[in-house]
C-alpha positions as CSV (number, residue, x, y, z in Angstrom):
1,M,-9.2,1.3,31.1
2,F,-8.3,-1.0,34.0
3,A,-11.4,0.2,35.8
4,H,-13.7,-1.4,33.2
5,P,-15.7,-4.2,35.0
6,T,-14.3,-7.0,32.9
7,M,-10.7,-5.7,33.4
8,S,-11.0,-5.0,37.1
9,A,-12.2,-8.6,37.6
10,H,-8.9,-9.9,36.2
11,F,-6.2,-7.2,36.8
12,E,-4.9,-5.3,39.7
13,S,-4.7,-1.5,39.4
14,P,-1.6,-0.6,37.3
15,V,1.4,1.1,38.8
16,F,2.8,3.9,36.7
17,S,6.4,4.3,36.0
18,P,7.1,8.0,35.2
19,G,8.1,8.9,31.7
20,V,11.2,10.9,30.9
21,P,10.5,14.4,29.4
22,Q,13.0,15.1,26.7
23,R,13.7,18.5,28.2
24,S,15.0,16.8,31.3
25,I,18.0,15.2,29.5
26,R,19.2,18.3,27.6
27,S,21.9,19.0,30.2
28,A,24.7,16.7,31.3
29,R,23.4,16.7,34.9
30,G,19.9,15.9,33.9
31,L,20.9,13.2,31.4
32,L,23.2,11.4,33.8
33,Q,20.7,11.5,36.7
34,V,18.1,9.7,34.5
35,A,20.8,7.3,33.1
36,N,21.7,6.4,36.7
37,S,18.0,5.8,37.5
38,A,18.0,3.5,34.4
39,G,20.9,1.6,35.9
40,L,23.5,2.5,33.2
41,L,26.2,4.4,35.0
42,P,29.1,2.7,36.8
43,Q,28.6,3.0,40.6
44,H,31.9,4.8,41.2
45,E,31.2,7.4,38.5
46,W,27.8,8.1,40.0
47,E,29.2,8.5,43.5
48,A,31.6,11.2,42.2
49,L,28.9,12.9,40.2
50,S,26.4,12.9,43.1
51,T,28.9,14.4,45.6
52,T,31.8,16.3,44.2
53,G,30.0,16.9,40.9
54,E,27.0,18.5,42.6
55,D,29.3,20.9,44.5
56,L,31.0,21.9,41.2
57,Y,27.7,22.2,39.4
58,H,26.4,24.7,41.9
59,Q,29.6,26.7,41.6
60,N,29.6,26.5,37.8
61,P,27.4,24.1,35.8
62,L,30.1,23.8,33.1
63,T,32.5,22.2,35.5
64,Y,30.1,19.4,36.5
65,L,32.0,16.6,34.7
66,D,35.4,17.8,36.1
67,C,34.8,15.7,39.1
68,L,35.7,12.6,37.0
69,T,38.7,13.9,35.1
70,G,40.1,16.8,37.1
71,P,39.8,20.6,36.7
72,G,39.4,21.7,33.0
73,R,40.0,18.2,31.5
74,S,36.5,16.9,30.9
75,S,36.5,18.1,27.3
76,K,39.0,15.6,26.0
77,P,40.4,12.1,27.0
78,C,43.0,12.2,29.7
79,D,45.5,9.6,30.9
80,D,45.3,10.2,34.6
81,P,41.7,11.0,35.6
82,V,40.6,11.5,39.2
83,V,38.1,8.7,38.9
84,P,39.4,5.6,37.0
85,V,37.9,4.6,33.7
86,L,36.6,1.0,33.8
87,P,38.6,-1.3,31.4
88,G,37.2,-3.7,28.8
89,R,34.6,-1.5,27.3
90,E,33.6,-1.7,23.7
91,G,34.1,1.1,21.2
92,S,36.9,3.0,19.5
93,Q,40.3,3.5,21.1
94,R,39.3,7.1,21.9
95,D,36.0,5.9,23.4
96,K,37.7,3.5,25.7
97,K,39.7,6.3,27.3
98,L,36.5,8.1,28.3
99,H,34.4,7.6,31.3
100,Y,31.0,6.1,30.4
101,S,29.2,9.2,31.7
102,I,31.3,11.5,29.6
103,E,31.0,9.4,26.4
104,L,27.2,9.2,26.9
105,W,26.9,12.9,27.3
106,W,29.3,13.8,24.4
107,K,27.5,11.5,22.0
108,S,24.0,12.6,23.0
109,K,24.7,16.4,22.7
110,S,24.1,16.4,19.0
111,I,21.0,14.1,18.7
112,S,18.5,17.1,18.6
113,R,15.2,15.6,17.3
114,E,16.3,12.2,18.4
115,R,16.2,13.2,22.0
116,S,12.6,12.0,22.4
117,V,13.8,8.5,21.3
118,L,16.5,8.6,23.9
119,A,14.0,9.7,26.5
120,C,11.7,6.7,25.5
121,F,14.7,4.4,25.7
122,L,15.6,5.4,29.2
123,A,12.0,5.3,30.4
124,H,11.7,1.7,29.3
125,L,14.9,0.8,31.1
126,I,13.5,2.4,34.3
127,A,10.2,0.5,33.9
128,M,12.1,-2.8,33.3
129,K,14.0,-2.3,36.5
130,R,10.8,-2.0,38.4
131,L,9.3,-5.0,36.6
132,V,12.2,-7.2,37.7
133,E,12.7,-5.9,41.2
134,E,9.0,-5.6,42.1
135,G,7.7,-8.7,40.3
136,F,5.2,-7.2,37.9
137,D,3.7,-9.2,35.1
138,F,4.5,-6.9,32.2
139,V,5.5,-3.5,31.1
140,L,2.7,-1.7,29.3
141,E,2.9,1.6,27.4
142,D,0.1,4.1,27.9
143,N,-0.8,4.2,24.2
144,V,-2.7,0.9,24.0
145,R,-6.2,-0.3,24.2
146,V,-7.6,-3.7,25.2
147,P,-10.4,-6.0,23.9
148,V,-13.1,-6.5,26.5
149,G,-16.4,-8.5,26.6
150,E,-18.8,-10.5,28.7
151,E,-20.1,-14.0,28.5
152,T,-22.2,-16.3,30.6
153,C,-20.5,-19.4,32.1
154,E,-23.4,-21.8,32.6
155,A,-21.0,-24.6,33.8
156,E,-20.4,-22.6,37.0
157,Q,-24.1,-21.7,37.4
158,E,-23.3,-18.0,37.6
159,R,-22.6,-15.1,35.4
160,K,-18.9,-14.7,35.1
161,A,-17.0,-11.7,33.7
162,Y,-15.2,-12.6,30.5
163,C,-12.3,-10.5,29.4
164,E,-10.8,-11.1,26.0
165,C,-7.6,-9.4,27.0
166,A,-7.1,-11.6,30.0
167,E,-7.9,-14.8,28.0
168,R,-5.3,-13.9,25.4
169,I,-2.7,-13.2,28.1
170,W,-3.4,-16.5,29.8
171,A,-3.2,-18.4,26.5
172,T,0.1,-16.8,25.6
173,L,1.6,-17.3,29.0
174,D,0.5,-20.9,29.1
175,A,2.0,-21.7,25.7
176,S,5.2,-19.9,26.5
177,T,5.5,-21.6,29.9
178,K,5.0,-25.0,28.4
179,L,7.6,-24.4,25.7
180,S,10.1,-23.1,28.3
181,A,9.4,-26.1,30.6
182,A,10.0,-28.5,27.8
183,S,13.2,-26.7,26.9
184,S,14.5,-26.8,30.5
185,I,14.3,-30.6,30.7
186,A,15.8,-31.2,27.2
187,T,19.3,-32.4,27.6
188,T,20.2,-34.2,24.4
189,N,18.4,-32.3,21.7
190,A,20.3,-29.0,21.0
191,E,17.3,-27.7,19.0
192,D,15.2,-27.9,22.2
193,S,17.7,-26.4,24.5
194,N,17.4,-22.7,23.7
195,K,13.6,-22.0,24.0
196,Q,13.6,-20.8,27.6
197,C,11.7,-17.6,27.4
198,H,13.5,-14.4,28.4
199,L,11.4,-11.9,26.5
200,R,7.7,-12.2,25.8
201,Y,5.6,-9.9,23.7
202,Y,1.9,-9.4,24.6
203,G,1.5,-6.3,22.3
204,W,3.3,-5.5,19.1
205,L,2.9,-4.1,15.6
206,G,4.5,-3.7,12.2
207,S,3.8,-2.3,8.8
208,K,1.0,-4.0,7.0
209,A,3.4,-5.6,4.5
210,N,5.5,-6.9,7.4
211,L,2.4,-8.2,9.2
212,E,1.2,-10.1,6.1
213,W,4.6,-11.9,6.0
214,I,4.5,-12.6,9.7
215,F,1.0,-14.1,9.7
216,T,1.0,-15.9,6.3
217,T,4.6,-17.1,6.2
218,H,6.6,-16.9,9.5
219,A,3.9,-17.9,12.0
220,K,2.7,-20.8,9.9
221,R,6.2,-22.0,9.3
222,M,6.9,-22.0,13.0
223,R,3.6,-23.9,13.7
224,D,4.9,-26.7,11.4
225,R,8.0,-27.1,13.5
226,A,7.7,-30.2,15.7
227,D,9.3,-28.5,18.6
228,Y,6.6,-25.8,18.6
229,D,3.7,-28.3,18.3
230,D,2.7,-27.9,22.0
231,S,2.2,-24.2,21.6
232,D,-0.8,-24.6,19.3
233,G,0.4,-21.6,17.3
234,V,-0.4,-19.3,20.2
235,I,3.2,-18.1,20.2
236,F,6.1,-18.0,17.7
237,P,9.7,-17.0,17.9
238,Y,10.7,-13.4,17.1
239,P,11.3,-13.1,13.3
240,T,14.8,-12.1,12.4
241,V,15.7,-9.7,9.7
242,D,17.6,-12.4,7.9
243,E,14.5,-14.6,7.8
244,F,12.5,-11.7,6.6
245,R,14.9,-10.8,3.8
246,A,15.4,-14.5,2.7
247,D,11.7,-14.9,1.9
248,N,11.8,-11.8,-0.3
249,P,8.1,-11.3,-1.1
250,V,7.3,-10.0,-4.6
251,P,7.3,-6.2,-4.5
252,T,4.5,-4.3,-6.2
253,R,6.1,-0.9,-5.8
254,R,9.6,0.1,-4.9
255,Q,11.0,3.4,-3.8
256,C,14.3,4.3,-2.2
257,K,14.0,6.9,0.5
258,D,16.9,8.7,2.1
259,N,16.6,7.9,5.8
260,G,18.5,11.0,6.8
261,N,21.6,9.1,7.7
262,G,23.6,10.0,4.6
263,G,22.3,6.9,2.8
264,E,23.4,4.5,5.4
265,D,21.4,2.6,8.0
266,E,22.1,0.9,11.2
267,D,22.4,-2.5,9.5
268,G,24.8,-1.2,6.8
269,G,22.2,-1.7,4.1
270,G,22.6,1.7,2.4
271,A,19.5,3.8,1.7
272,A,16.4,2.6,3.5
273,E,14.1,0.8,1.2
274,E,10.4,1.6,1.4
275,D,8.1,-0.7,-0.6
276,N,5.0,-2.8,-0.5
277,K,7.0,-5.9,0.1
278,G,7.9,-4.6,3.6
279,S,11.3,-3.6,4.9
280,G,13.3,-2.9,8.1
281,T,12.6,-4.6,11.4
282,P,9.7,-7.1,11.0
283,I,8.1,-6.2,14.4
284,W,7.8,-2.7,15.8
285,G,6.9,-1.4,19.2
286,A,7.3,-2.4,22.8
287,Y,3.7,-1.9,23.7
288,A,3.4,-4.7,26.2
289,Y,6.2,-7.2,27.2
290,W,7.7,-9.2,30.0
291,I,11.5,-9.7,30.4
292,S,13.2,-12.2,32.7
293,R,15.7,-11.1,35.3
294,E,18.4,-12.9,33.3
295,G,17.3,-11.1,30.1
296,Y,17.2,-7.7,31.8
297,E,20.7,-8.2,33.4
298,A,22.1,-9.3,30.1
299,L,20.7,-6.3,28.3
300,L,21.9,-3.9,31.0
301,S,25.4,-5.5,31.0
302,D,25.7,-5.0,27.2
303,L,24.5,-1.4,27.4
304,R,26.9,-0.6,30.3
305,N,29.7,-2.0,28.3
306,D,29.0,-0.1,25.1
307,V,27.5,3.4,24.7
308,G,27.4,2.5,21.0
309,G,24.6,0.1,21.9
310,I,22.4,3.2,22.5
311,L,23.9,5.8,20.2
312,W,25.6,5.2,16.8
313,R,26.8,7.2,13.9
314,G,27.8,6.2,10.3
315,K,30.9,7.5,8.7
316,S,29.1,10.2,6.7
317,M,26.6,11.1,9.4
318,P,27.0,14.6,11.0
319,A,25.4,13.5,14.3
320,Y,24.6,10.5,16.4
321,V,21.3,8.6,16.1
322,V,19.5,6.8,19.0
323,K,18.8,3.1,18.5
324,P,15.1,2.6,19.4
325,I,14.3,0.4,22.3
326,D,12.1,-1.9,20.2
327,K,15.1,-2.7,18.1
328,V,17.7,-3.0,20.8
329,L,15.6,-5.1,23.2
330,P,14.9,-8.3,21.1
331,R,18.3,-8.2,19.4
332,R,20.3,-8.1,22.6
333,V,18.2,-10.9,24.2
334,M,18.5,-13.1,21.1
335,H,22.2,-12.4,20.9
336,R,22.6,-13.7,24.5
337,F,20.1,-16.5,24.6
338,G,19.3,-17.5,21.0
339,R,16.4,-16.5,18.7
340,D,13.9,-18.8,20.3
341,A,14.3,-17.1,23.7
342,V,12.0,-14.3,22.5
343,H,8.3,-15.4,22.3
344,V,5.8,-13.3,20.4
345,A,2.0,-13.6,21.0
346,A,0.1,-14.7,17.9
347,L,-2.9,-13.3,19.8
348,P,-1.8,-9.7,20.7
349,S,-3.6,-8.8,24.0
350,F,-3.1,-5.1,23.5
351,V,-3.7,-2.9,20.4
352,R,-2.3,0.6,19.7
353,A,-4.9,3.3,20.3
354,P,-6.5,4.7,17.2
355,M,-5.2,8.0,16.0
356,L,-3.4,8.7,19.2
357,R,-0.7,11.2,18.3
358,S,2.8,9.7,18.6
359,T,5.3,11.8,20.4
360,I,8.2,10.4,18.3
361,H,6.8,9.7,14.8
362,S,3.4,11.3,14.4
363,Q,3.7,11.2,10.6
364,W,3.0,7.4,10.8
365,D,-0.2,7.7,12.9
366,V,-2.5,6.8,10.1
367,E,-0.3,3.9,9.0
368,F,-0.3,2.6,12.6
369,C,-4.1,2.5,12.5
370,K,-4.1,0.6,9.2
371,S,-1.7,-1.9,10.5
372,S,-3.6,-2.3,13.7
373,E,-6.8,-3.0,11.8
374,Y,-5.1,-5.7,9.7
375,Q,-3.5,-7.3,12.8
376,M,-6.9,-7.4,14.7
377,Q,-8.6,-9.1,11.8
378,V,-6.0,-11.8,11.0
379,A,-4.4,-12.5,14.4
380,G,-5.9,-15.8,15.8
381,Q,-6.6,-17.5,12.4
382,G,-5.5,-21.1,12.8
383,V,-4.5,-20.5,16.4
384,G,-5.6,-22.8,19.2
385,R,-6.8,-26.4,19.1
386,D,-10.1,-28.0,20.1
387,T,-10.0,-31.2,22.1
388,E,-12.1,-34.2,20.9
389,E,-14.6,-33.7,23.7
390,E,-15.0,-30.0,22.9
391,E,-15.6,-30.8,19.2
392,N,-18.2,-33.3,20.1
393,N,-20.0,-30.7,22.3
394,G,-19.8,-28.1,19.6
395,I,-17.3,-25.9,21.5
396,N,-15.0,-23.9,19.3
397,R,-12.0,-22.4,21.0
398,R,-10.7,-20.7,17.8
399,W,-10.1,-17.0,18.4
400,R,-12.4,-14.5,16.8
401,P,-11.1,-11.4,15.0
402,L,-11.2,-8.0,16.7
403,Y,-12.6,-4.7,15.6
404,W,-12.4,-1.2,17.0
405,D,-15.8,-1.5,18.6
406,T,-14.7,-4.6,20.5
407,L,-12.0,-2.5,22.3
408,W,-12.1,-0.2,25.3
409,L,-11.8,3.3,23.8
410,T,-12.2,6.8,25.0
411,D,-15.1,8.9,23.9
412,D,-12.9,10.8,21.4
413,E,-11.5,7.6,20.0
414,K,-15.0,6.1,19.6
415,K,-15.9,9.2,17.4
416,V,-12.8,8.7,15.3
417,T,-13.5,5.0,14.7
418,A,-17.2,5.7,14.0
419,R,-16.2,8.2,11.4
420,R,-13.7,5.8,9.9
421,N,-16.3,3.1,9.7
422,D,-18.8,5.6,8.0
423,T,-16.4,7.2,5.5
424,G,-13.5,4.6,5.1
425,N,-11.0,7.4,5.8
426,W,-9.0,8.4,8.9
427,S,-9.2,11.9,10.2
428,F,-7.3,13.1,13.1
429,V,-8.9,14.0,16.4
430,A,-6.7,15.4,19.2
431,T,-6.8,12.6,21.7
432,D,-3.2,13.0,23.1
433,N,-4.3,14.5,26.4
434,R,-2.4,12.4,29.0
435,E,-5.4,11.9,31.2
436,K,-7.4,10.6,28.2
437,R,-4.5,8.2,27.3
438,R,-5.1,6.4,30.6
């Protein structure tokens, strides 16, 4: 994808951060090794695990965690552990007596099918660590495609490679930077003081009903705010669940679907509601994003202080459930820095690949495609602003809608989208080969 001529002219070759196979975190040793790579484990716990714990593991794998508590005591809280438990952690009284490593392992043992979600969560933390430490521009999942294209730039008397993806990124970055700069010099207006960007989305999605609300209501409402006037509608703040529920679009169909959590959800809202008015988190996915060092450190600090920030269980639930990274990431950043600290691109630069089998929730693959189609068609409407000189010269900087044939796609994906265009229906083609995904 990045070898395409219009992409290579604007982007350096990507650096891959390895994924986390779910089979690698089935054992305590495997899980804690990955968790340490993600920056979650307290340093003194990892030192014990990587030295004494390794010796015990090779003697008897079941005694691996005894290096923290003492022989035979890792199966329950103890008052005088060999390695001290850090004070001040969140959770129940029982949780606070446990080492972070032991609590993480105990709660993750029963997640079963949720293990792939935990693997994804840890893989993103590892990628974020590299982003911050090595200075990359954004984290990009391998399940996305990009809009590409070529134009002739007569003003420069030469043919210039034009990349729609790069243009959208620059527009988003410019608007976000301007808003952050204005926020940093605001000293008297409290409304302007919390827009410093700490999390920026370049690629995202949502259900079609959620997207309709975002583009027709939320984004337009944000463009009307005086403090967002300089952004020209290119970015908008992350929509909160409360804002989404307050607008309460008129439903056309309503069903209640048991979410498998005994009728309770993470937000305490009872049975998950599935209807045409939209529901749940307004924005899905973490396809392409940038996070500031302060945002990353705040996120990591919260997660290090509370295993419940990763794994949770309702009162009537038999097992723990993993909180998806695309829910945890914006919520934690907004909690620390305010809702306007998360900027969302009104012009997504990356689109989810068509009919690429999801490794976590493949039952929604067709719906992902429908949502992506809608997003490509409406994103950019009313975004941007022509200067008086540009208007006089007949130049229109308004953004055009995207279509599948304007994206870089693999040969298999081109066949899928061609068939969809011919028949109006989606049919699955196995395009989940890892080499093809890149």
